C-alpha positions as CSV (number, residue, x, y, z in Angstrom):
1,M,-14.6,6.9,-30.4
2,S,-17.3,5.0,-32.2
3,N,-20.6,4.1,-30.7
4,A,-19.8,0.5,-30.8
5,M,-16.6,1.2,-29.0
6,A,-18.4,3.3,-26.4
7,T,-20.9,0.6,-25.5
8,K,-18.3,-2.2,-25.5
9,P,-16.3,-2.8,-22.2
10,I,-12.6,-2.1,-22.5
11,K,-10.6,-5.3,-22.1
12,V,-7.9,-4.6,-19.6
13,L,-5.1,-7.0,-18.7
14,H,-3.8,-6.4,-15.2
15,I,-0.4,-7.8,-14.5
16,E,0.5,-8.4,-10.7
17,A,3.5,-10.4,-9.8
18,G,3.0,-10.5,-6.0
19,R,2.4,-13.8,-4.3
20,H,0.6,-12.5,-1.3
21,L,-2.7,-10.6,-1.0
22,Y,-1.5,-7.4,0.7
23,G,0.1,-4.2,-0.4
24,G,0.0,-3.7,-4.1
25,A,-1.7,-7.0,-4.8
26,Q,-4.5,-6.1,-2.5
27,Q,-5.0,-2.8,-4.3
28,V,-5.2,-4.6,-7.7
29,F,-7.9,-6.8,-6.2
30,Y,-9.8,-3.8,-4.9
31,I,-9.6,-2.1,-8.3
32,M,-10.8,-5.1,-10.3
33,R,-13.6,-5.8,-7.7
34,A,-14.9,-2.2,-8.0
35,L,-14.6,-1.6,-11.7
36,D,-17.9,-1.3,-13.5
37,P,-18.2,-4.3,-15.8
38,K,-20.1,-2.3,-18.3
39,R,-16.9,-0.1,-18.6
40,V,-14.1,-2.5,-18.1
41,Q,-13.7,-6.2,-18.5
42,S,-10.8,-7.3,-16.3
43,F,-8.3,-10.0,-17.1
44,L,-5.5,-10.9,-14.6
45,A,-2.1,-12.2,-15.2
46,C,-0.5,-13.5,-12.0
47,P,1.8,-16.2,-10.7
48,P,0.3,-19.6,-10.4
49,G,-0.6,-20.4,-6.8
50,S,-0.6,-16.7,-5.7
51,D,-3.2,-15.6,-3.3
52,I,-4.7,-13.2,-5.8
53,E,-5.2,-16.0,-8.2
54,Q,-7.7,-17.6,-5.9
55,A,-9.2,-14.4,-4.6
56,A,-10.0,-12.9,-8.1
57,Q,-11.7,-15.9,-9.6
58,D,-15.2,-14.3,-9.4
59,I,-14.2,-10.7,-10.5
60,A,-11.7,-11.3,-13.4
61,T,-10.7,-13.7,-16.0
62,V,-7.7,-15.1,-14.2
63,L,-4.7,-16.3,-16.3
64,P,-1.9,-17.8,-14.2
65,V,1.5,-17.3,-15.9
66,K,5.1,-17.9,-14.7
67,M,6.8,-14.7,-13.6
68,G,10.5,-15.4,-12.8
69,G,11.5,-11.8,-11.9
70,D,14.0,-9.3,-13.5
71,L,15.9,-11.9,-15.5
72,D,12.9,-13.8,-16.9
73,V,13.0,-12.3,-20.4
74,A,10.8,-15.1,-21.6
75,M,7.9,-13.5,-19.6
76,T,7.6,-11.1,-22.5
77,G,6.6,-13.9,-24.9
78,R,4.1,-15.4,-22.4
79,L,2.4,-12.1,-21.8
80,T,2.3,-11.2,-25.5
81,K,0.5,-14.5,-26.2
82,I,-2.1,-13.7,-23.5
83,I,-2.7,-10.2,-24.9
84,R,-3.3,-11.5,-28.4
85,Q,-5.3,-14.5,-27.4
86,H,-7.8,-12.4,-25.4
87,D,-7.8,-9.5,-27.7
88,I,-6.8,-7.1,-24.9
89,D,-7.3,-3.4,-25.4
90,L,-5.0,-2.1,-22.7
91,V,-2.4,-3.4,-20.3
92,H,-2.1,-2.2,-16.7
93,V,1.2,-3.3,-15.0
94,H,0.9,-3.1,-11.2
95,S,4.3,-4.7,-10.3
96,R,8.0,-4.4,-10.7
97,R,10.1,-7.6,-10.4
98,G,10.5,-7.7,-14.1
99,A,6.8,-7.2,-14.9
100,D,7.3,-3.5,-15.4
101,L,9.8,-4.1,-18.3
102,F,8.5,-7.4,-19.7
103,G,4.9,-6.3,-19.5
104,L,5.7,-3.1,-21.3
105,W,7.6,-5.0,-24.1
106,A,4.7,-7.4,-24.4
107,A,2.2,-4.6,-24.8
108,K,4.4,-3.0,-27.5
109,R,4.8,-6.3,-29.3
110,A,1.0,-6.8,-29.3
111,G,0.4,-3.2,-30.3
112,V,-1.7,-2.1,-27.4
113,P,-1.1,0.8,-24.9
114,A,0.2,0.1,-21.4
115,V,-0.2,1.9,-18.1
116,V,2.1,1.3,-15.1
117,S,1.3,1.9,-11.4
118,R,4.2,3.2,-9.3
119,R,3.8,2.4,-5.6
120,V,7.3,3.3,-4.2
121,D,9.0,6.6,-3.6
122,N,12.6,5.5,-4.1
123,A,14.5,7.1,-7.0
124,E,15.7,5.3,-10.1
125,L,18.4,6.3,-12.5
126,G,17.2,9.5,-14.2
127,W,17.8,8.4,-17.8
128,F,16.3,4.9,-17.0
129,A,13.2,6.4,-15.4
130,R,12.6,8.8,-18.3
131,W,13.1,6.0,-20.9
132,K,10.9,3.5,-19.1
133,Y,8.0,5.7,-18.1
134,H,7.8,7.6,-21.4
135,N,7.5,4.3,-23.2
136,Y,4.3,3.7,-21.2
137,A,1.1,5.5,-22.4
138,H,0.7,6.8,-18.9
139,V,2.0,6.4,-15.3
140,V,-0.2,6.2,-12.2
141,T,1.3,7.0,-8.9
142,I,-0.4,6.1,-5.6
143,S,0.5,9.4,-4.0
144,E,1.4,12.9,-5.0
145,G,4.7,12.3,-3.1
146,I,5.7,9.6,-5.6
147,R,4.6,11.8,-8.5
148,Q,7.0,14.4,-7.4
149,V,9.8,12.0,-7.3
150,L,9.1,11.1,-11.0
151,L,8.9,14.7,-12.0
152,S,12.2,15.4,-10.3
153,Q,13.7,12.7,-12.5
154,G,12.6,14.3,-15.7
155,V,9.2,12.5,-16.3
156,K,6.8,14.9,-18.0
157,P,4.0,16.2,-15.6
158,E,1.3,15.5,-18.2
159,H,2.5,11.9,-18.3
160,V,1.8,11.1,-14.6
161,T,-1.5,11.0,-12.7
162,T,-1.9,10.4,-9.0
163,I,-4.7,7.9,-8.1
164,R,-4.4,7.2,-4.4
165,S,-4.5,3.7,-2.9
166,A,-7.8,2.9,-1.2
167,V,-8.8,1.2,2.0
168,D,-11.7,-1.2,2.6
169,T,-13.8,0.8,5.0
170,D,-16.3,-2.1,5.4
171,K,-13.5,-4.5,6.4
172,F,-11.4,-2.2,8.5
173,K,-13.6,-0.4,11.1
174,P,-14.0,0.1,14.8
175,N,-14.8,-3.1,16.7
176,D,-15.6,-3.2,20.5
177,D,-14.4,-6.8,20.7
178,A,-11.0,-6.2,19.1
179,S,-9.2,-5.1,22.3
180,A,-10.1,-8.3,24.0
181,Q,-9.0,-10.4,21.0
182,L,-5.7,-8.6,20.6
183,R,-4.9,-9.0,24.3
184,A,-5.9,-12.7,24.3
185,T,-3.8,-13.4,21.1
186,F,-0.6,-11.9,22.5
187,D,-1.2,-12.4,26.3
188,I,-1.4,-8.7,27.0
189,A,-3.0,-7.5,30.3
190,S,-6.3,-5.5,30.1
191,D,-4.7,-2.5,31.8
192,Q,-1.8,-2.2,29.3
193,L,-1.8,0.3,26.4
194,V,-0.7,-1.2,23.1
195,I,1.2,0.4,20.2
196,G,1.2,-1.4,16.8
197,V,3.8,-1.1,14.1
198,V,2.4,-2.6,10.8
199,A,5.3,-2.8,8.3
200,Q,7.9,-5.0,6.8
201,L,10.9,-5.5,9.0
202,I,13.2,-3.5,6.7
203,E,15.5,-0.6,7.7
204,R,13.6,2.2,5.9
205,K,10.4,1.5,8.0
206,G,12.2,3.0,11.0
207,H,11.5,0.4,13.7
208,R,14.9,1.2,15.3
209,I,13.8,4.8,15.9
210,L,10.9,3.7,17.9
211,L,13.0,1.2,19.9
212,Q,15.5,4.0,20.7
213,A,12.7,6.2,21.9
214,L,10.9,3.5,23.9
215,P,13.0,3.5,27.2
216,C,12.0,7.2,27.6
217,I,8.4,6.5,26.7
218,L,8.3,3.6,29.3
219,Q,9.4,6.0,32.0
220,K,6.2,7.9,31.7
221,V,4.0,5.0,30.5
222,P,5.3,1.9,32.0
223,N,2.1,-0.2,31.3
224,L,2.9,-0.4,27.6
225,K,3.3,-3.1,25.0
226,V,4.5,-2.6,21.5
227,V,3.7,-5.2,18.8
228,F,5.7,-5.3,15.5
229,F,3.5,-6.9,12.9
230,G,5.4,-8.0,9.8
231,K,8.5,-9.9,8.8
232,G,11.6,-9.1,6.9
233,P,15.4,-9.2,6.8
234,E,15.8,-6.9,9.8
235,Q,14.1,-9.3,12.2
236,Q,17.3,-10.6,13.8
237,N,18.9,-7.2,14.1
238,L,15.7,-5.8,15.7
239,H,15.6,-8.8,18.1
240,E,19.2,-8.1,19.2
241,L,18.5,-4.4,19.7
242,I,15.4,-5.2,21.8
243,N,17.6,-7.4,24.0
244,Q,20.3,-4.7,24.2
245,L,17.8,-2.1,25.3
246,N,16.2,-4.5,27.9
247,L,12.8,-4.2,26.1
248,T,12.0,-7.9,25.9
249,E,9.1,-7.6,28.3
250,H,7.6,-4.7,26.3
251,V,8.1,-5.6,22.6
252,I,6.5,-8.5,20.7
253,L,7.6,-9.6,17.2
254,A,4.3,-11.0,15.9
255,G,5.3,-11.8,12.4
256,F,2.9,-11.5,9.4
257,R,-0.7,-11.8,10.2
258,N,-3.7,-12.2,7.9
259,D,-6.2,-11.1,10.5
260,M,-5.2,-7.5,10.9
261,D,-8.8,-6.3,10.3
262,A,-9.7,-8.0,13.6
263,L,-6.5,-6.9,15.6
264,L,-6.0,-3.3,14.4
265,P,-9.1,-1.8,16.1
266,G,-7.8,-3.1,19.4
267,L,-4.6,-1.0,19.3
268,D,-4.4,2.3,21.1
269,L,-1.9,3.8,18.7
270,V,-0.1,2.9,15.5
271,V,3.5,4.2,15.0
272,H,5.2,4.3,11.6
273,P,8.5,6.2,11.8
274,A,9.5,5.4,8.2
275,F,12.2,7.2,6.3
276,M,10.6,6.4,2.9
277,E,7.1,5.4,2.0
278,G,4.9,5.5,-1.0
279,L,1.7,6.2,0.9
280,G,1.3,3.7,3.8
281,V,-1.8,1.5,3.3
282,S,-1.4,0.2,6.9
283,L,-1.8,3.8,8.1
284,L,-5.1,4.1,6.0
285,Q,-6.3,0.8,7.6
286,A,-5.5,2.1,11.1
287,S,-7.4,5.4,10.5
288,C,-10.3,3.3,9.2
289,C,-10.3,1.5,12.5
290,A,-10.3,4.8,14.4
291,V,-6.8,4.3,15.7
292,P,-4.6,7.5,15.8
293,V,-1.3,7.4,14.0
294,V,2.3,8.8,14.7
295,A,4.4,8.6,11.5
296,G,7.4,10.0,9.7
297,R,6.9,13.0,7.4
298,A,8.2,11.1,4.4
299,G,7.2,10.3,0.9
300,G,3.4,10.1,0.6
301,I,2.7,9.7,4.3
302,P,1.5,13.2,4.8
303,E,-1.3,12.4,2.3
304,A,-2.4,9.5,4.5
305,V,-1.7,11.1,7.9
306,R,-2.9,14.7,8.4
307,D,-1.2,16.5,11.3
308,E,-3.7,17.0,14.1
309,I,-6.5,15.4,12.1
310,N,-5.9,11.6,12.2
311,G,-2.4,11.7,13.8
312,T,0.9,13.4,14.2
313,L,3.8,13.7,11.8
314,V,7.4,13.8,13.0
315,E,10.7,14.2,11.1
316,P,12.2,10.8,10.1
317,G,14.9,9.8,12.4
318,D,13.9,12.2,15.2
319,V,13.9,10.0,18.3
320,Y,12.9,12.8,20.6
321,G,10.2,14.2,18.3
322,L,8.8,10.6,18.1
323,R,8.9,10.2,21.8
324,D,7.0,13.4,22.4
325,A,4.3,12.7,19.8
326,V,3.7,9.2,21.1
327,L,3.5,10.4,24.7
328,A,1.1,13.2,23.9
329,L,-1.4,10.6,22.5
330,L,-0.7,7.8,25.0
331,Q,-1.3,10.1,28.0
332,D,-4.5,11.6,26.7
333,E,-7.3,9.1,26.1
334,P,-9.9,11.7,25.0
335,L,-7.5,13.0,22.4
336,R,-6.9,9.6,21.1
337,Q,-10.6,9.0,20.7
338,Q,-11.0,12.4,19.0
339,V,-8.2,11.8,16.6
340,G,-9.3,8.3,15.8
341,Q,-12.8,9.4,15.0
342,Q,-11.5,12.1,12.7
343,G,-9.4,9.5,11.0
344,R,-12.3,7.3,10.3
345,Q,-14.2,10.1,8.7
346,L,-11.2,11.1,6.6
347,M,-10.9,7.6,5.1
348,L,-14.6,7.6,4.3
349,D,-14.3,11.0,2.6
350,E,-11.1,10.6,0.6
351,F,-9.9,7.0,0.3
352,S,-12.8,4.9,-1.0
353,I,-12.2,1.9,-3.2
354,Q,-14.9,3.0,-5.7
355,A,-13.3,6.4,-6.2
356,M,-9.9,4.7,-6.9
357,A,-11.5,2.2,-9.5
358,D,-13.5,5.0,-11.2
359,A,-10.4,7.0,-11.6
360,N,-8.6,4.1,-13.2
361,A,-11.5,3.5,-15.5
362,D,-11.5,7.2,-16.6
363,L,-7.9,7.0,-17.4
364,Y,-8.3,3.8,-19.5
365,E,-11.1,5.4,-21.5
366,R,-9.2,8.6,-22.0
367,L,-6.0,6.9,-23.2
368,L,-7.9,4.7,-25.7
369,K,-9.9,7.7,-27.0
370,Q,-6.7,9.6,-27.6
371,G,-5.2,6.6,-29.4
372,L,-8.2,6.4,-31.7
373,N,-8.2,10.1,-32.7
């Protein structure tokens, strides 16, 4: 790499198709905010009117562009034009929904390398995965669990790097006022314990497993409320199951909330009985708030939840195992406090935003250096 190139920031176009500032889009925002501007100059292609378009104005050159999903082939041309107009050095695709293919094609048409972030642990067709990911200069997975899925599909080990998602430890932190705010928001009595489930209402998140375990849990801990934060296609089915199990007095469907940083620290326990999960950012946020976690031993979750450190892992679908793990924490307040404190320290040690951003910048520099040699 020339001296001129070494002192000149790399121009990176981040492509994010999400409309709301949570999940993957939140991680993209964190990365751009923490990247050293002397190393990386960030450009952002995102849908017009998206939350990240407004949030990123001060940290990136924001370029709103129509993103119509998997069938929007014309997205390739729109992204190619942006890459050429702004003399982009490298493209980082953070989304699927068509962006993973059309962003790749745009980078190839413009003659620049592209990196893709993989955030989910579900398998793709082996031949398709190998073709798509080997056309990228490199693949970033947000957990080692996801990396292993790609390796099992034939993607070369040297082609995939794990850079874990991060959590904002300044935003998500213990808060003595959160318990009162949570209880006031959802009309929960001060003497009731509160479990939170923070996940889309989709089948693989395992809400049904907790509902099936709940009658037994309530026999031992009757002063209990469970709040499901999130929305999704399973909402009606879950509502019907809650009625069938006579749990309406104990379960609240709270919908999507944008004030989780204020509510999470007020929970006594977070439960996430998922069957599949890339990493589980909501679990990182819970640990940041010193809230213990019970979660399924699936995907990248064991990287976010360490058994007997910041929570307890159970086998996905094991109703009785989930029941026992939840009861062990609900019935032992000193244990909850200890596990919560250990979780906060784990997040500070291993899941910082700056470490995630620096690892991405290192990767960009390495790939461009390899391309120039």
